[in-house]
C-alpha positions as CSV (number, residue, x, y, z in Angstrom):
1,M,-19.8,21.6,3.8
2,I,-18.7,23.5,6.7
3,N,-16.2,23.3,9.8
4,A,-18.3,22.3,12.9
5,R,-18.9,25.2,15.6
6,P,-16.1,25.8,17.9
7,F,-17.3,23.0,20.5
8,D,-15.4,21.7,23.4
9,P,-16.0,17.8,24.0
10,E,-17.0,18.4,27.1
11,Q,-19.3,21.1,26.1
12,I,-20.6,19.0,23.9
13,Q,-20.3,16.0,26.7
14,R,-23.3,18.2,28.6
15,A,-25.1,18.7,26.7
16,Y,-26.1,15.5,25.0
17,D,-26.5,14.1,29.0
18,R,-29.1,17.0,29.5
19,R,-31.2,15.8,26.0
20,S,-30.7,12.5,26.7
21,W,-34.3,11.8,27.4
22,L,-35.9,14.5,25.3
23,Y,-33.2,12.5,22.3
24,G,-34.7,9.5,22.8
25,K,-38.2,10.6,21.9
26,L,-38.1,12.8,20.1
27,V,-35.2,13.0,17.7
28,A,-33.6,8.4,17.5
29,P,-37.4,7.9,16.3
30,F,-36.3,9.6,13.1
31,E,-33.5,8.3,12.9
32,F,-34.0,4.3,13.6
33,R,-34.8,4.3,9.1
34,N,-31.9,5.1,8.3
35,H,-30.9,3.1,11.7
36,R,-32.0,-0.3,10.0
37,R,-30.8,0.7,7.0
38,A,-26.8,1.3,7.9
39,I,-27.0,-2.5,10.2
40,D,-28.4,-4.1,7.3
41,K,-25.3,-3.0,5.4
42,A,-23.0,-4.5,8.0
43,K,-24.5,-7.8,7.4
44,I,-23.1,-8.5,11.3
45,G,-23.0,-13.1,12.2
46,P,-23.8,-13.9,15.1
47,T,-20.7,-14.5,16.8
48,D,-19.1,-10.6,15.6
49,K,-17.4,-9.2,17.7
50,V,-18.6,-5.9,17.3
51,L,-18.5,-1.7,18.3
52,E,-20.5,0.6,18.3
53,V,-19.5,4.1,19.1
54,A,-21.4,6.5,20.2
55,V,-24.5,4.1,21.3
56,G,-26.6,7.3,22.0
57,P,-30.1,5.9,24.0
58,G,-29.1,2.6,22.3
59,R,-32.1,1.6,19.6
60,A,-29.4,1.2,17.3
61,F,-27.3,-0.5,19.5
62,L,-30.2,-3.1,20.5
63,E,-30.2,-4.6,16.8
64,I,-26.8,-5.0,16.6
65,V,-27.0,-7.3,20.1
66,K,-30.3,-8.9,18.8
67,Q,-28.2,-10.5,15.4
68,L,-25.2,-11.8,17.5
69,D,-25.7,-15.1,19.5
70,Q,-26.0,-15.1,23.1
71,D,-22.7,-15.4,24.8
72,N,-21.0,-13.0,22.9
73,I,-20.5,-9.5,24.5
74,A,-21.7,-6.9,22.2
75,C,-19.0,-2.9,23.4
76,G,-20.8,0.0,23.6
77,V,-19.0,3.3,24.1
78,D,-20.7,7.1,24.2
79,A,-19.4,10.3,25.9
80,A,-22.3,10.9,28.3
81,P,-22.8,8.7,31.1
82,R,-26.9,9.9,30.3
83,M,-27.8,8.1,27.5
84,L,-25.1,5.2,28.3
85,A,-28.3,4.6,30.8
86,I,-31.0,5.2,29.1
87,A,-28.8,2.4,26.7
88,Q,-29.2,0.1,29.2
89,L,-32.3,0.5,30.5
90,T,-33.5,0.2,26.3
91,L,-31.9,-3.6,26.3
92,M,-32.2,-4.7,29.7
93,A,-36.3,-3.9,28.8
94,A,-35.1,-5.9,26.0
95,G,-34.6,-9.4,27.5
96,Y,-30.5,-8.8,27.2
97,D,-27.7,-8.8,28.7
98,N,-24.7,-10.0,26.0
99,F,-23.0,-6.9,26.0
100,D,-20.9,-4.1,27.4
101,L,-21.4,0.0,27.9
102,S,-18.9,2.1,29.2
103,E,-18.5,6.0,29.3
104,G,-15.7,6.4,26.1
105,D,-13.8,9.0,23.7
106,A,-13.5,8.4,20.3
107,R,-10.6,10.3,19.8
108,K,-8.9,7.1,22.7
109,L,-10.7,4.2,22.8
110,D,-10.1,1.4,25.1
111,F,-9.5,-1.3,23.3
112,A,-6.9,-3.3,22.2
113,D,-6.1,-3.9,18.6
114,D,-7.4,-5.8,15.5
115,T,-10.7,-7.2,18.3
116,F,-13.4,-6.0,16.5
117,D,-15.4,-7.8,13.4
118,V,-17.1,-4.8,12.2
119,L,-16.8,-0.7,14.1
120,Y,-20.1,1.4,13.2
121,N,-21.0,5.0,14.7
122,A,-23.6,7.0,14.0
123,Y,-24.6,10.3,13.6
124,M,-21.5,11.9,15.3
125,L,-18.4,12.3,12.8
126,D,-21.6,15.1,11.5
127,L,-20.7,17.3,15.4
128,I,-17.1,16.5,15.5
129,P,-14.9,19.4,13.4
130,F,-12.9,18.4,10.4
131,A,-9.6,18.9,12.1
132,D,-10.3,15.6,14.9
133,I,-12.0,13.2,12.2
134,P,-8.2,11.6,10.8
135,G,-7.3,11.5,14.2
136,I,-11.2,9.8,15.4
137,L,-11.4,7.9,11.7
138,A,-7.6,6.0,13.0
139,E,-8.8,5.0,16.2
140,F,-11.7,3.6,14.7
141,H,-8.5,1.8,12.1
142,R,-6.9,0.4,15.0
143,V,-8.7,-1.2,17.0
144,L,-11.1,-2.7,13.7
145,K,-9.5,-7.0,12.8
146,P,-8.0,-6.8,9.4
147,G,-11.2,-8.0,7.0
148,G,-12.6,-5.3,9.8
149,L,-15.6,-3.2,8.7
150,L,-16.3,0.4,9.1
151,V,-20.0,1.2,9.0
152,L,-20.6,5.3,9.1
153,L,-24.0,6.8,8.9
154,N,-24.2,11.0,9.0
155,M,-26.4,13.8,8.5
156,S,-25.8,14.5,5.0
157,K,-26.4,15.7,1.2
158,K,-27.0,14.8,-1.8
159,D,-23.5,16.5,-2.5
160,D,-21.0,18.9,-2.3
161,E,-21.5,21.4,-5.1
162,K,-24.0,23.8,-2.3
163,M,-24.9,25.6,0.9
164,S,-27.2,23.7,2.2
165,W,-30.2,25.7,3.6
166,Y,-29.7,23.6,7.6
167,E,-26.2,25.2,7.3
168,R,-26.9,28.1,6.7
169,L,-29.1,28.3,9.5
170,Y,-26.4,25.8,11.1
171,G,-24.1,29.0,11.1
172,G,-26.2,31.9,10.9
173,L,-27.8,30.7,14.6
174,P,-26.5,31.9,18.7
175,G,-24.0,28.8,19.7
176,S,-26.4,28.6,22.4
177,F,-29.1,27.1,20.3
178,V,-26.7,25.5,17.8
179,L,-25.5,23.5,20.1
180,H,-28.5,22.8,22.5
181,V,-31.5,22.7,19.8
182,M,-30.0,21.2,16.8
183,G,-26.9,19.1,18.5
184,A,-24.3,20.6,17.2
185,C,-24.4,18.7,13.7
186,R,-24.3,20.0,10.5
187,P,-24.6,17.7,6.9
188,V,-20.9,15.6,6.0
189,L,-19.2,13.7,3.7
190,M,-16.9,11.1,4.6
191,G,-16.2,9.6,1.8
192,R,-13.1,10.8,1.3
193,F,-11.5,11.5,4.4
194,V,-12.6,7.3,4.9
195,E,-10.3,6.6,1.9
196,E,-7.6,9.2,3.4
197,A,-6.7,7.5,6.7
198,G,-5.9,4.0,5.0
199,F,-9.6,1.6,4.9
200,E,-10.9,0.3,1.2
201,E,-13.9,-0.5,-0.6
202,V,-15.7,2.6,0.6
203,E,-18.5,3.4,-0.8
204,R,-21.4,6.4,-0.4
205,E,-25.2,5.8,-0.6
206,F,-27.5,8.9,0.1
207,V,-30.6,8.5,1.7
208,G,-33.2,11.2,1.9
209,G,-35.8,12.5,4.4
210,V,-36.7,13.9,7.8
211,I,-33.1,13.9,8.4
212,P,-31.4,13.1,5.0
213,S,-28.0,11.0,6.1
214,E,-25.4,9.4,4.2
215,T,-23.7,5.9,5.1
216,I,-20.5,4.7,4.7
217,T,-19.2,1.1,3.8
218,A,-15.3,0.3,4.3
219,K,-12.7,-3.0,5.2
220,L,-9.8,-3.2,6.2
221,R,-6.8,-4.7,3.9
């Protein structure tokens, strides 16, 4: 794996705010098949307390909310206010109001310990520097209940034996192009990080296609 380019969180927030509409129209549809596959692995029950970190335009969040009782509030956070606005419109247009969306930082989630049965996070850790990943996973660990399920979906590659063409492209292009066109994402393999964060029963599924991706599921003791 290669490390993320050195963009600070404010740069990434501004970039995703600027590309929020375009992301929802051009990128999110290609990701959706992988979202559905990952959400199926979560086996969300109607009374589960669920948090999605990095909701983006809300297409996956809508699929989560559909599985809950009408009086069960799903929580979602994102660093980009315009993404949150699009997500809210997406859910309201579908006729749902049992959700709470808020601006937030995955490094410091504004939720109490042991709050959620399921935490879902997709296409975010692939733009995070390696040094920040343990702290984010520690936050995911903190807000999940004992026995809770973590589901991660990331841009990835089959294995780490050799550098992919995308990694070479990512490393060679100007930073502004990487951030604003490629979304600052590069392939990652998160299984080892999740195990080191204290999760158990860590399982990985790799799926190729337009956006090669991995789904990681893991539980708390």
